[in-house]
C-alpha positions, 0 to 999 in steps of 0.5 A: 484493525477495526472489525468493520474494516475486516468485515467489509473486506471479507464481504466485498472481496471476490475472485474473478477468473483467478484474479483477486478483485479488491475493486469491489471493496471500493464500491460500497461507500461505508465499506470503503470508509471502514477500510480507510479507517482500518488502514489509517487507525494503527498509524495515528500516533506514529508521527506520519507526515506523508503517505505514499501509494503505488499506482493504481490502487495505492493512489486511491487508498493512500490518498484517502488515508492521507486525508484521514491522517491529515497529512500529505500524499505522494504518488509512486508511479510505474515507469510509463506514467507522466510524473514531472519534476525532480524524481527518484527511481528504483527497480523493484525485485521480481513481483508476483507476476514475474515483472520488475517494474521501475517505480518513480516518485517526485522528490517531495519528502525530505529528512524531516518526514516520516512516511507510510506506504498504503496499498491493497495487497503485499504478496512478495513485498518487492514493490513495497521494498522499492517504495522504501528505497525511494523514500530513503533516497529522498532522505525521509524515514520509511515507517512501514506499510499498511495494507488490506491483504497481507501475504508476506512471509516473515522474512520479507515482513521484517524488511518492511518496518512495521506492517499492519493489515486488515486480513491475511490472504489465507482468510480470502480462501483459494482462487477458484481453480487453485 
């Protein structure tokens, strides 16, 4: 990852009433550009044909990274958002909030495609693993995950293919009140 991306994350990230606020990173255009480059750069020579992003921050980051990489973007929606056409679904394992959301993706990739997941944070990796299942259900190859904040344990990380990140959760410090 680039030093500029790391600096942008550390400069703009905030804890707000116990919640991680990564949205502030996107307010600064140069910071956002640095973060997008930091997410995309490690994957430039990996043969990525499509980026997938999970609703909602994954839409913003994944879409921007797909443009940076010159490849298509495929949205992964949670269970209640509109998503017309033929699709695949997967229920994630329990996420950091204790939920098991159903994720859905249009059948927009196939066996010729090599797919990268881009997202803001991976704590348990449950949604990332469900995204990998969706990609596999379409016959495409899931290459791995590029995230802003990595909080994965080693066992989960190994199940996600290649994982690149800009910072680790430990670098962000504890949430006030922890």
